N, C-alpha and C positions, 0 to 999 in steps of 0.2 A: 226220922224214923227209918230203920233199916229193915229190909226184907230178910227173913230167915230161911231162904231157899238156897240150899247148897247141894250139889251132887254128892253121892257117896263116892269115896275114894276108889272103890272097886271098879266103878265105871271108867275111871281114867286108865286103870290097868288094862281093862278090856278093850278100850278104843285106841290103845297105843300111845296115849299122852304121857304115860309113865312107863319107863323101862327099868328092868333089874340091872344093877351094875355092882361092881366091887367097891365097897366104901374106900374113899381116898382122903386120908388125913391132911395131906398137903393142900388139896383142893378146898377142903373144908376151912382150913386156916386162912387160905387166900381169900375166899369168899367173905369170911367174917372180917378180916382186916380191911378189905375193900369197902364193905358195908359200913364199918365204923368210921373210916376216913371220909366216905361220901356224906354220911350223916353229920359228922362234925363240921365239914366244910359248909354244908348248906344251912346248918344251924347258925352259923356266923353271919349269914347275909341278913340285911335289913329286910323285913317282910313288908312288901308294898305291892301295888297292882302290877308293877313290872316284873317282880321277882316271884310272885306267888305260884305261877305256873311251873317255873323251874325248880322251886323248892319242893312242891308237891311231887312232881315227876321223879326227882332224884331221891327224895326221901322214900318214896314208894319203891324205887329201885333198890335201895339199901335193904328195905324190909324183904323184898323178894329174894335178894342174895342170901339173907339169913334163913329164909324158909327153904331155899334150895340146899343150903348147907345141912339142914336137918334131914332132908330127904337123902342126901348123899351119905350121911352118917348111917342111915338105915338101909343103904344099898339100893337107892332109887335115883333115876335121872328124870327130871321133869321137862316136858316140852309144852307145858301149859302153866301159865301163871295161876290160874284158878286151882289147878291140882295142887300146886305148892302151898297155897293158902289153906285149902281144905285139909291137907295132911296134918297141919298143926293141931287140929282138933284131937288127934291121936294122943297128944300130950296134955290134954285137959286144960288147955289155955282157954281163957274166957271166950265163950261163944259171942258175946257182945263185941269184944276186941277183934275176933276173927272176922265177924261180919263187917266191922268198920274197915278192916284191912281190905276185904273183898269190895266194899263200896268204893274205897280209894282206887282200887284196880280199875273200876268202871269210870271213875272221874278222870284218871290218868289216860285211859284209852280214848275217852271223848276229847280230851285236851290234845293229846299227841296226834291222833289220827283224824279228828273231825273238827279241829279248830275251836272247840268250846273253851270258854274262859274258865278260870279257876278262882273260886272265892277265897278271899284272904283267910276267912274263918276255917275253911277246909285245910289250908296250908298250915295254920297254927295247930289244928287238931291232929294232922298226920305226924307232925314233929313230936307232939305229946305221946301219941300212940307208939311211935318208933322208940322212944325212950323206954317205955314199959316193956315192949316186946323184945327189945335188945337185951335187957336184963334176963327175961324169961328164957329166951332162946340161947343165950350164952350159958345159962344154967343147964339146959338140955344138952348142949354140946360139950360141956366140960369133960366128960368121960372120953369123948372122941379125940381130944387133943392131948391125952396123956400117953 
C-alpha cells in the first residue's frame, strides 16, 4: 500500500530545489539515451538476491533521468529527486505509478545510504514500472527532440 502524500511542485520552486533554465535538446537526448541504455543493461541481468539491489538502484536512476529530461524540456533543473517525480503529475501520468516511483525513491535511498536490503519483488516491479513510464515519457518528450 502506497501513501499518497506528495508535496506541491510550487514548494520545490520556492525552496530552491527547482531552478528555471533554458531548455536544452542535446541534454534531453543524452539523458533519454543514457536512461534507455541503463534500463536495457539491467533488464538483462538475472534477478536474484545478489543483483536485486543493483537492479533497483539503477533502474530507478534511469527513471529519474527520464523525469529530469521532462523538467529540462519545460525549462527547469531539479536538485531534488522528489521534485522530479512530482513534476510528472503535470502530464497526467497515473497517480498510482507516480506514487510507486516515489516509493522506489525511498527504497533506493534506504538501500544506498542506510544498507537496507532490496526485495526481489521490488526489483521486478520497478522494471515493469520503468517499461510503462519509459513509453509515456518518450511520448511527452517527442516534441522536444524535433
